[in-house]
C-alpha positions in Angstrom: 0.0 0.0 0.0 1.5 3.3 -1.2 0.1 5.5 1.6 1.4 3.2 4.3 4.8 3.2 2.8 4.8 7.0 2.5 3.8 7.4 6.2 6.6 5.0 7.2 9.1 7.1 5.2 7.8 10.3 6.7 8.2 8.9 10.2 11.8 7.7 9.4 12.7 11.2 8.1 11.2 12.8 11.1 13.1 10.5 13.5 16.4 11.1 11.7 15.7 14.9 11.9 15.0 14.7 15.6 18.2 12.7 16.2 20.4 15.2 14.3 18.8 18.1 16.2 19.6 16.4 19.5 23.2 16.0 18.5 23.5 19.7 17.7 22.2 20.8 21.1 24.8 21.4 23.8 24.5 18.9 26.7 23.7 20.0 30.2 27.2 19.2 31.4 28.6 21.9 29.1 26.7 24.5 31.2 27.8 23.0 34.5 31.0 25.0 34.9 29.3 28.3 34.2 26.5 27.4 36.7 29.1 26.5 39.3 31.0 29.8 38.7 27.8 31.8 39.0 27.0 30.1 42.3 30.5 31.1 43.5 29.7 34.7 42.6 26.5 34.5 44.6 28.4 33.1 47.6 30.9 36.0 47.3 28.2 38.6 47.2 26.8 37.2 50.5 30.3 37.0 52.1 30.7 33.2 52.0 34.3 33.3 50.9 35.2 29.6 51.8 32.2 28.3 49.8 33.0 30.6 46.9 36.6 29.5 46.8 35.6 25.8 46.9 33.2 26.4 44.0 35.8 28.3 41.9 38.3 25.4 42.4 35.6 23.0 41.3 34.9 25.1 38.2 38.6 25.1 37.3 38.7 21.4 37.6 35.6 21.0 35.4 36.9 23.3 32.7 40.3 21.8 32.6 38.7 18.4 31.8 36.6 20.0 29.1 39.3 22.4 27.8 36.9 25.4 28.0 39.3 28.3 27.9 36.7 31.0 28.2 35.3 29.6 31.5 38.8 28.9 32.8 39.7 32.6 32.2 36.5 33.7 34.0 37.3 31.4 36.9 40.8 32.6 37.2 39.6 36.2 37.0 37.2 35.6 39.8 39.9 33.9 41.9 42.2 37.0 41.3 39.4 39.3 42.3 38.9 37.4 45.5 42.7 37.5 46.2 43.0 41.2 45.5 40.0 42.0 47.7 41.6 40.2 50.6 45.1 41.8 50.1 46.9 38.9 48.5 50.7 38.8 48.4 52.7 39.4 45.2 53.5 35.7 45.0 49.8 34.9 44.7 49.4 37.4 41.8 52.5 35.9 40.1 51.0 32.4 40.4 47.8 33.6 38.9 49.6 35.4 36.1 51.5 32.2 35.3 48.2 30.3 35.0 46.9 32.8 32.5 50.0 32.8 30.3 
């Protein structure tokens, strides 16, 4: 039957289209480092420095695994901002500078 065969082909084409669309969407895990860094910023705003530092370190670990240079740079910038607001030593700034270069 021609109409049945046409419907089966349409369904197959629709299924293939859906699969290719899903492959193009970024996965949830690609947003995880950015969400972690944003949570660290919220902790900083409320004065929870220890929690913020822990989240920044976790973000750095996540982006190193994924080689996400943009998020790594943002994380190191946030870490540098924390260090400068607390009066970090020159050694700490030098270590951060080495990470960025």
